[in-house]
C-alpha positions in Angstrom: -19.3 -1.7 27.0 -21.5 -2.5 24.0 -19.7 0.1 22.0 -16.3 -1.4 22.7 -17.5 -4.9 21.9 -19.0 -3.7 18.6 -15.9 -1.8 17.7 -13.7 -4.8 18.5 -15.6 -7.2 16.3 -16.1 -4.7 13.4 -12.3 -3.9 13.5 -11.5 -7.6 13.5 -13.8 -8.2 10.5 -12.3 -5.3 8.6 -8.7 -6.6 9.2 -9.8 -10.1 7.9 -11.3 -8.5 4.9 -8.1 -6.5 4.3 -6.0 -9.7 4.5 -8.3 -11.3 1.9 -8.1 -8.2 -0.3 -4.3 -8.2 0.0 -4.2 -11.8 -1.3 -6.5 -10.8 -4.2 -4.2 -7.8 -4.9 -1.1 -10.0 -5.1 -2.8 -12.6 -7.3 -4.3 -9.9 -9.6 -1.0 -8.0 -9.8 1.0 -11.1 -10.6 -1.5 -12.3 -13.3 -1.4 -8.9 -15.1 -4.9 -7.7 -14.2 -4.1 -4.1 -13.4 -7.7 -2.9 -12.9 -8.5 -5.7 -10.4 -5.2 -5.1 -8.6 -6.1 -1.4 -8.1 -9.6 -2.3 -6.8 -8.3 -5.0 -4.4 -5.4 -2.7 -3.2 -7.8 0.1 -2.5 -10.1 -2.2 -0.6 -7.2 -3.4 1.5 -6.0 0.1 2.3 -9.5 1.4 3.1 -10.2 -1.6 5.3 -7.0 -1.2 7.4 -7.6 2.6 7.7 -11.2 2.1 8.8 -10.2 -0.5 11.4 -7.5 1.7 12.8 -9.8 4.7 12.9 -12.6 2.7 14.7 -10.2 1.2 17.2 -8.5 4.6 17.8 -11.8 6.3 18.3 -12.8 3.7 20.8 -9.5 4.2 22.7 -10.0 7.9 22.7 -13.6 7.5 23.9 -12.4 5.3 26.8 -9.7 7.8 27.7 -12.4 10.5 27.7 -14.4 8.5 30.2 -11.2 8.3 32.3 -10.6 4.6 31.9 -7.0 3.8 31.9 -7.0 0.9 29.4 -9.5 0.4 26.6 -11.8 -2.5 27.4 -12.2 -4.0 24.0 -13.0 -7.6 24.7 
């Protein structure tokens, strides 16, 4: 259960970080700062991918333990 709780909070933090990076990406792209836009966009994509992988891995682990639904929170 501790693994599920850890995965849930870390995934939540990664999604929040990705939302902030998306905002930074839009501001940087609109202002003409191409380098910062690439960095912020990359952080956004990596954050979402990491959150999905962590959550998906937790669901797979729960299924491997023969639990029908993942007990995240």
